[in-house]
N, C-alpha and C positions, 0 to 999 in steps of 0.2 A: 455833444454826446448825450444820450438819453438813458437814464436809469429807470427800468421798469421794475417796480417793487411788488413782491409777492409774499412777503412775510418771512417766516423761518427764524432760526436762531439769531441770524445777523440783525433781525429787527426786534428781537424779544427783550422783555424786561422781567425782572424777578417779581414774584407775587406769592402771597401766603398759600395759594392753591397750586403753585407751580408756575414756572416761567411760561410766557405766552407772547406772541408777536404783538407789538404795540407801536413801534416806531414807523414813521412814514419814509418814503424815499427821500423827501427833503430833509428829514431828520438825519438819515444816514449820510447824505452828502455834507450836511453841516457838521457832523461829528468827525468827518475825515477830510479836513480842508485841503490836504495834500493832493487830492484828486484834481483840484483846479490847476495844479502845476502842469498837468498833462492835457487838459481839454476844458472847454466850457461845458458845464454839466447841468442838465435839468432833470427833473424826475416826474414820474406819473405813477399812480397807484392802480394795481389790478385787483389785488386781494390781500388779506392779512392772515394767511393760513400757516399753521405749522406744516413742516414738510411731510409729516405722516398723515395728513388729512387734506391733501390736495384733491379737488374734485375735477371732473371732466370739464365743467363750465369754467373753472379757473384756468385750466390748460388752454382751452380755446380762446379765452379772453386774453391770456398772455400772448398767444400767437397773433391775435388781432392787434394788440398794442404794439408789438414788435413791428408788424407790417406797417401800421399807421405811422410809426416814428420814422421808418426807413423811407416811406413814400411821402412824408410831409403833409399828412392829412390835416393836421392842425395848423399848418402854415409854416412850420419849421422842420426841415428835413435833417435827420440825424446822420452824421457821418459814421457813427458806430453806436451799438446798443449794448447795455449791460442789464442782465436780468438778475435780481437778487432773490434768493429762493432758499427754502429749507433743505438741508443736506440729505434727509432720509430718502426723498424721491427726486433729488436734483438731477441725477443721471437720467431718470425716466423722462423728465420734462425737457431736458436738453435734447434727447433723442427724438421726442415728439416734435419739437420745434424744427429739427432737421427733416422730419417727414413732412411736416405741414408747410414749411417755407423754403425758399431759395432766394435770398436777398443779395443785393450788390454791396452790402456793407457788413462789417464784422458783427456777429451776434455772440456775446460772451455771457455765460451763466456762472454765477458765483454764489457763495454763501459763507457761513462760518460755523465752526465747532464750538466756539466760546462767545458768549454775548459781549457787547461792548463794555458792560460794567464788570466783567470778570477779569481776574489777573491774566496777563499775557493773552488778551483777546487777539484772535487772528482776523477779526473783521476789518480793521483798517488796512492791513497788508493785502488781504484778498480783494477788497474793493478797489484799492489803488492798482493792483495787478490787473484786475478786470478792465479798468478804464484804460490802462496802458495798452492792453491787448486789443481792446475795441478801437483804439486810435491807430492801430497798425493795419494797413490795408492788406498785408499778407494773410490775414485771417478772415478775409471776406468770403471765401468759399466754404460754406457750411457753418454749422454751429459748434462752438467750442466751450469748454469749461476751464475756468481759471481758478487755481487753488494752490496755495503753498508754493509759490514761485514756479509753478508748472502750468502749461496749457495742454489740455487733452481734447481729443476728438469726441464729439457727442456720442457717436456710435460705440466707441470703445470703452469709455470711462464707466467705472462703478464706484460706489462707496465701499471701500475695502476695510474700514475699521469703524467701530461704533463711536470711538472717543478721540482717536489720535488726530492731531492737526493735519497730518499728511494723509487724510482719509481717501482722497480721490486718487485712483490708480487705474491704469489701463493694462490689464493682464494680457500678456502675449504680444503687445505692440508698444507699450511705453508712451510717454508724453509726446506731443507734437513739437513742443518748444519748452525751453527753460528760460527763466528771467533772473537777473541779478539786479542790484540797485540801479545800475546804469546801463545795462545792455541786455540783449536777448539773443538766443541761439535757436534757430529752427533745426529740429532733428529729423523731421520727415515732412512731406508735403501736406500743408493744411488743405483739406478738401471735404466736401459734403459726403456723408457716409451712406447715402441712400441712392439706389439706382433708379427708382421710380420718380416721375415728375411730382413736384410738391402738391399735396392734396388740397391745400388751401391757397395755392398760388392764384394769380389773376384768372387763369382758365381751369383751375382745379375743381373737382366735384364739390368741395366745401367752400368755394369762393363766394364771398358775399353772404354767407350764412351766419346769423348772429350766434354768439357763444351758447346761449341757452337752448336754442333750437338744435344746434350741432350736438350738444351734450345729450339731448333726448334721442339722438340717432345711434348713440353708442350702445351696443348690446353687452350683455354680461359675457365675459370671457374668463373662465376660471383656469387656474394653473393646477394640473394634476401631476403629482410627484410619483415617480417610480423609484423603487428601492426594494430592499429585502422583504419578501412576503406581500408586496403591494398587489391588491386585487382590483377587480373591475368596478366595484361599487361606486367610487367617486364619479366615474364617467357615466355610469347608468343613471345616477341621481342627477347629474348635471343635465343630461339629455332630457330626463323627465321634467326638469325645471324650465326647459325651453331656452337654453343658452344659445348665443349666436355663433360660438366657436369654442375650440378647446386648444390650450397649449399644454403639451405634455413635456415635463422636464425629465428626460431620460438620463440614464447613467452613461458615462464614457462618451462614446461617439454619437449618442442618441439612441440607445437601446432601452428596452423596457422588459418587464416581466411578461411571461406568456399570457397571463390573464389580461393585462393592459393591452398587449398587442392584439388579442382577439376582440377586445372591446373597441379598439380603434378601428378595426376592420368593419365592425357594425356601425360605427359612428360616421364614417366617411361619407356615406350616402346622405346624411342629414346636415352635417355642419363641417366647415373646414377644420382640419387638425394640423397644428404646427408643432413640430418636435424640436426642442432645444436640448442642450446638454447641461449636466450638472457641473462639470469642471469649470473653473473661472476663466480658463484660457483654452483655445483650440476650437476647431469647427465640429459640427455634426457631419457625419459621413457614413453612407451605407457600406459596411464591411461584413457584418455578421448576419448569418441566417438564423434559424429557429423562429418560433412564433413571435417573439418579441424583439428580434434583431432588426437593425435598421434597414437591412436589405429587404426583409419582409414588410416592414412599415412603408418603405418606398413603393413596393408593389401595391400596397393598399391605396396609395395616393396621397400620403401625407406631404406637407410642405416642411422642408428642413429650414431651421432658423439660421443656419450657418454658424457664425461665431457670436451671435446675439445671445445673451443670457435670457432665461425664461421671463424675467420681469419686463425686459424691453420687447421680447417677442409678443407678450400679452398686449403691450401698448400698441405695437405695430399692427397686430391683427385687429384689435378693437377699432383703431382709426381706419384701417382698410375697409372693414365691414360698414362703419358709419358712412364712408364715402361711396359705398356701393361698388367696390372693385370686384371684377370677375376673378376667376382662379389664376389666369395668366398674369394679370396685373398684381394680384396679391403675391405671387411668387417673385415677381420683380421687386416688390417692396422689401423682401428679405435678402436680396442679392447686393453684393458690393458693386459700386460703379466701376 
């Protein structure tokens, strides 16, 4: 079993200037000796970032470390991989790994809401759960998140609470599996949540590209929010700044104000526009007309994000643009398999 360490609360220590990541992957394994009851565990470092400041190069380096561990690049092939990560963007990274990779071994992402030094820390339980899930071949299809006795699909999971230990949730679908001290129960089929081929797979457009170079290929993709009184200004300013694409977080089924709808019509000729929905559960779907309705947006040529939230739609579009996907391939990226 290989632990790929990326920082986060699970690796943080207190400081007069505020808590910050300080522990290595080896430190985490040593602090939770119970993981060795389930597998032989080694660790490697990728970065030591808080979850709220993960950079594109960190994400690509994590994907490379995961692939290298699964393929035995350093001489030891891992039967399962655990990624430790800050919870603020843990769901984004898990989804990105699902987009970038498709490996024959379980890849499980975990973290903690409370540091190891805090009372009732969830770090030991979550790391042990992640190792147990990574040792279970039933989770080999796709990337999953292990947290608070539950395993979630990378596509579906979000951080649902700023502080609660049960923060990871999958609105509209629920967890893939639940664990107790001595057993586990599969609730629905574990599977990769991306219809497109892995962008950084052995034959993918980002295969063999080092993390720093790959990060330079990622264009700016802002999220534009629609809501009461929302105007076209943010889209116009984004286009003037030369962004690579736009994600519009619409209301309901993926609808926007008339002003945003008109701006989207003008933007489509310049950049791809992905429309996601604000509700935490449910898909985007063209039902309503009027200038900002999803039927009209569909006619303009937008790509609907399906049930992906805007944050993950942004990650998906940015990675697709970095990989040079055409429109048809980009649409596949947002579809379910």
